[in-house]
N, C-alpha and C positions, 0 to 999 in steps of 0.2 A: 503494500500499499503505501502511495507516495505522501508526501509532506502536505500537498494540498488535500488529498483525499482523507487524511488523518484528521485534518482541520475541519473539513466539512461533516464528517462523520460526528465528530464532538459537537459541532454546531446543531446538528441534526437531532442528536440526542438531547442536548439542553432543550432544544426547541419543543421536541416532543414532551420531555418531562413538564415544561413550562404549559403546554397545553393540556396534559393531565391534571396539573395542579389547578388550572382554571376550571376545568370540569368538576374536580373534587370540590372547589370552593362553591360551586352553584348547587352542590348537593349538601354543604354544610360539613365537609370533610377537610381538616387541614392536614398539608404534609409538609415536610421540611427538606430543603436543599442541604446536603452534606458536601465534603470535598469530592467523594466518589460516586454518590447516588443522591437521588430524591427518593423519599418513601414516605409513606402514610402508615400509622400505627393501627389504623382501624380499617375495616373493609371499604373498598373503593367502589365506585359505581360500576355497572354491569359493562363489561368490554375493556376497563381500564385498569391498568396494572396497579399493584400495591407499590411497586418500586421500579425505577429506571435507573440504570447506570449511567453515569456521566464520563467515565474514566476506564480505560482497560485495566485488567488485573484487579478489579475490585475485590476488597476483603469478602470472602463469601460469608464467614460466619458472623461478622459485623452487620452485613447486610440483612441476613436473615433475622437477626435480632432485633431490626428496626420495624418488622410487619408481623401481623397476626397469622400465625399459622395454625392456630387452634380453630377458628370459625373456616368452614369450608369456602373455598374459591381463591385463596391467596395466589397471587401470580406475580412474576418479575420480569420486566423486559431487559434481558441481557443486551444492551446495546452494541457490544463487541463480539457477541457470539463465543466468548472466551471464558465462562463460568462452567463450573462442573457442580451442578445443583441436586443431582440425584441422589447422593450421599446424604442429603438435607431433606429427602422426602418429595422431591420435584419430578415432574417428567416434562419432556418437551411438547409444548402444544402447538407451535408452529414455527417455521423459520421464513426469513424474508431478506430481502435487501433493500438498504437505504438507497434512495435516488436522489439526484441532484440535476437541475436545469439552470444554465447560467442566466444571469439578470440580462435583460435585453437580447436574449437568445431570439433570432429571427424566427418569425412565425409564417408558416405558409397560409395560402388562402384558406385552407380547410381549418386552420387553427383561430380564425378571428372570430369565432362563433357562428352557429347557424343563423341566417338571416331572419328566420322566423322566430328566434329566441331574443330575449332581452335579460340583461341581469340587473340584480340590486343586492345591497347588502341588509340584512333584517335589523330594524332598528326598533321594533316594537313586539310585545309578546304574541299578539295575533299573527305577524308574519313568520316569527321564528316557529309558531305551532304548524303553519301551513308547511313550511320547509320540513319540520320534524316528521310530519305525517306522510310527505311525499318520500323521505328518507327511508321512513320505516316499511312503507308499503305493506301494511296489513300485519306485521309481524309482532306487534303488541309493545314495541320499546320506543315509541315517540315521545314518552314522559322524560326519557333520558336528558333531553335537551330543554333545560329549565330557564326561565326567564331571568336568572341571575347571571348567565353568560353575556347577555346584552349590556352589563355593567362593565365588563372587563375591556378596557381599551385597546387590547392587542388581540382580540378575538373577533373574527369578521366571518359571520354566516352568509354564505354566497348563495344565491338562488337565481336560476333562469326559469322564466316564464314565457309563455307563449306571446309574441308581440301582438297577435289578434285579440287578447284578453288580459290585459294586466291590471284590472280593477282589484280594489283591496279584498274583496269577497272571493277571488278567484282560488281558493284553498287547492281545489283539485287540480288546478293547471300549472301548479309548480312541477316542472318536468325533469329538472337537473340542478345539481348543487353541490357543494363542498363547504368545508370549513377551513380557513385559513388563519394561521398563528403567527403573528409577527414576533420576533426577537431581535436581538441586537445584531445578528449578522446574516440571518436568513429569514424567510418566511416558510413556515412548513404548510403542508395541504394534506388533509385527511378527509375521510367520510364523503370520498368523490362518488357520486350517484348520477344515473339517469332512468327514469321510469321506463323509458324503452330504448334498446340499444346499448345499454351498458356504459363502461368507461369509455367506449369509442364515442358515444353521442355525448358524454359528459364534458370530456377533457376539452374540446374546443371552445366551449363557454366558459369554462372554469379558468383556461389559459388567458382568454381574452379578459377576464375580470382582473386575474393577478396583474397582468400587464398593465392595467390601467391604475390599480390600487398601489402596486409596490414596484414601480419601474425599475429601482435600483437595486432590489435584493434578489439574490439567488433563491430558487425554489428547491425545497427539499420534502421528503416523505418517504414512506416505504411501502412496497407492494410485494406480492408473490403470485406465481402461477401465471394464468392467463392476463390477470390485472398487471401484472410487471410488464409482460409482453407489450401490452397497449401502452402502458407509460413510455417504454423505449421509443416506441413507434412516434410519440409526440415529443421526442426531442430530450427526455431524460436519459441519464447515464446511471449505471448503478455503481455505488462507491464503497460498499462493504457490507457484510452480512449483520444480521441482528437474530435473536433468538427470544422466543417468549416461552418462559417456563410455568407451569401450574401446580400447585400443592395438592398432593393425593392423599395426604394422611387423614 
């Protein structure tokens, strides 16, 4: 891994930890940043880890001691895929790749956003709820995204609507979106979705929004499998592996 990639992975891990911390605050959960990791001592919201490593070679025992492994569902985001947590009662949930796209990277015509879609940033609970229902697509987890997120100055919930119908009551017409998390060196993107067409339909409008909102910041995130392949087609590059562990005790 080059020095530039090492910097970007550290920046991506820090950015992701800051996003996890923002989500936790919206749920009334407080986490703490340490030199090696961010961690919360109580159970975090669904899909969000109890700890995120910020540096390679994090002290395993010290990290595990900072989280609740008694309650079901503890998880750790091993940002450098270099921890061995099996002896502490964890198993690998999934592996993925951090991804990076340079600031100001040229966009092809297909990345300008479909002409039938317009994007906006959610600024009120009604719009956030419309986004969450579209993201959830009936799975029952829309309540994960709470109005407290709107108070975070570095969290931007991006939604794409049909240009033919953008009135405030068009809850069912949010067709694509993502969450952007701004930090010191990068902007992180997560929760990329489109109701039809998957990430191939979502990335054009999301990249268009990111280019307007954060023209000087590199974009980072992580993906796996087919979603990773799509992101690479839209100008991202893989910069390093990560691993998520879940406790099975």
